Structure formats: C-alpha cells, structure tokens
C-alpha positions, -999 to +999 in steps of 0.1 A: -366-024+816-384+010+811-380+039+837-398+060+821-433+067+827-466+085+813-485+107+840-519+132+839-518+163+857-553+170+862-562+200+886-529+203+901-533+165+907-506+141+894-514+101+888-492+078+873-507+063+843-480+033+831-447+027+819-433+038+788-414+011+760-383+026+750-401+028+718-424+051+729-400+073+751-378+082+715-409+080+701-419+112+724-385+129+725-383+131+689-417+145+681-409+171+711-381+181+692-404+190+662-426+204+682-403+225+695-385+238+665-420+244+650-432+264+681-400+285+674-410+293+637-444+299+647-438+323+674-429+349+646-468+346+636-477+353+666-455+381+670-469+398+643-507+392+655-495+406+692-482+434+677-512+443+654-535+438+680-516+457+706-514+487+685-551+485+680-558+483+719-535+513+719-558+537+695-589+521+712-576+530+749-568+564+737-602+571+721-621+561+752-595+582+773-606+611+753-644+602+757-645+605+791-629+637+792-656+661+795-657+687+766-647+719+794-623+697+808-586+711+806-568+676+807-549+664+783-545+629+781-521+622+750-491+632+761-474+600+746-495+595+718-463+603+692-437+578+719-466+551+717-477+548+687-443+548+666-434+522+691-461+498+680-461+507+648-428+502+642-429+469+662-456+455+635-437+467+607-405+446+619-426+418+629-441+412+597-410+417+576-392+394+598-419+365+591-419+374+556-382+369+551-380+340+579-409+319+555-394+324+526-357+314+537-374+284+551-400+275+522-368+275+500-350+252+525-378+222+524-385+228+491-384+199+461-356+201+434-384+221+409-388+246+438-424+238+436-432+253+469-409+285+465-426+291+435-458+293+447-448+313+478-435+340+448-467+336+429-488+345+460-463+374+475-461+386+436-500+385+433-507+408+463-479+436+452-493+436+418-528+442+438-523+458+466-510+491+477-509+481+513-480+456+504-457+472+488-461+503+503-454+487+542-424+471+526-410+504+514-422+521+547-403+498+566-367+508+548-380+544+552-382+540+592-341+527+587-333+560+570-353+582+579-367+576+610-406+570+623-430+587+592-449+619+598-479+611+605-512+635+620-538+623+643-574+638+647-592+633+681-631+646+677-662+638+695-698+642+683-733+639+704-752+620+680-782+617+705-782+627+738-760+611+761-748+590+731-711+602+725-693+591+696-656+596+689-635+591+664-597+589+665-574+592+627-539+582+618-532+591+588-502+590+569-494+620+545-479+615+508-461+643+501-443+644+536-437+611+527-423+617+492-401+646+502-381+627+529-374+596+509-365+593+474-363+554+474-399+540+468-393+524+438-409+532+403-439+506+417-442+526+445-446+562+437-479+566+412-500+549+437-485+567+466-498+598+446-528+583+438-541+583+471-555+614+490-534+636+507-540+621+536-548+583+539-551+561+569-529+545+590-553+517+602-562+506+564-531+501+554-518+482+583-553+463+580-550+452+549-512+438+555-519+419+587-552+400+569-526+392+538-499+377+563-529+362+589-550+345+563-527+341+528-492+337+543-502+317+572-521+290+554-493+285+532-472+281+562-494+256+577-495+237+543-458+230+548 
C-alpha cells in the first residue's frame, strides 16, 4: 500500500487530497527529474535576460540620477560609472556566449543520425552571422575582453529643457572602432570591413539590443522546440 500522499497548499494551508499509487509516484519522480534538468539548462537563457535587463536598468537609473541634479549643482553621481557598466557588459557578453555554446552542444547530443537539428541550428546562426553586424562583432568582442580587457567606451550625458519644466536627459555609450582595431588584431576578415563601415563612434546599446533580440526570440524558439 502506498504511503505517499497528494496535498494542496493554498495560502499557507495544507489540505490532503488522496493517496498516490506506486505508478503515480514513479511517474512524478521521473518527470521531476526531467523538469529539474530542463530548469538547469533553461537557467542559462534566464542569465542572459537578467544581465541584459540589469544593464538597461543601470543606465536608466544613471540617467534619472543625472536628471535630478540641478544645472548649477557640483555633485557628480557617476564616480563608479565605468566599473559598474563594464561589469554588467562583461556579464552580458559572457552569459550570451555561454548560452549559445551550451545550446549547440546539447542540440548536438540529442540530434538524430542525420544531424537535422544541429544543421538547422547552424543555418540559423550562420544567417545571423552573415546578415547582422552585432552577432559577429559581439562574438569577437568577447575574445577581445579575454585578451585586452574591457573595451574603451565613451559616455556622453546631456540634458535639455524641451519645454518649461520638461527636462530631457540623454545617456549614450559608444564604441570607438578605431580604438578597437588598434588594440586588437584578431577581429577577422568578416568583422573588420563592417567595423570600419560603422560611424567613428557607434552605439553600445544598438548592438547589444540586437544580439539580445536574436537570442531571446530566434535561438530560444529553437531551444523550446527541441
């Protein structure tokens, strides 16, 4: 006779529903293991989303801090701007690359003999590599960080009164492609021409937003369909 029992927890109150059969217990244990394994893999995409949101929230917070300072105020709220922003950028780059590499490895393990899944994965990532500057650039930027440290980023913060009592604050974070090329010589033949084709300073936010969008919508849809 089974000694396992099914309970319901509602607002801190526990109610016994019924006893479970041995078959039901085995099924629950088996499926719990699958759910735990899924969550362990799924956590990697959650890290990407968390780091991306943390990066955005940080810059929004800094812009709001700057907005609250009067024009004649000598206070400066950005003492740790470089340290904090670099840490968040590094976390996003690392989690994004880890997720992509982990996903490729796991698709390869679970693939059929024809390699249908991994072929589709490579097709999707190859298309992103060929069509989007952000994908190839951010991949190489992670290598840059490993060899040269954090990339030089120029920050520009400004605020303007659009109308009476309406203050507009702008915070820009910009890569400088000339500095990137001078400090690192392994960008590769695919990245260098497109890097030089950017404006002398180009937005950190745009390339990171584009990479996040691809991971969150493109790659993650493949992951859910596995």
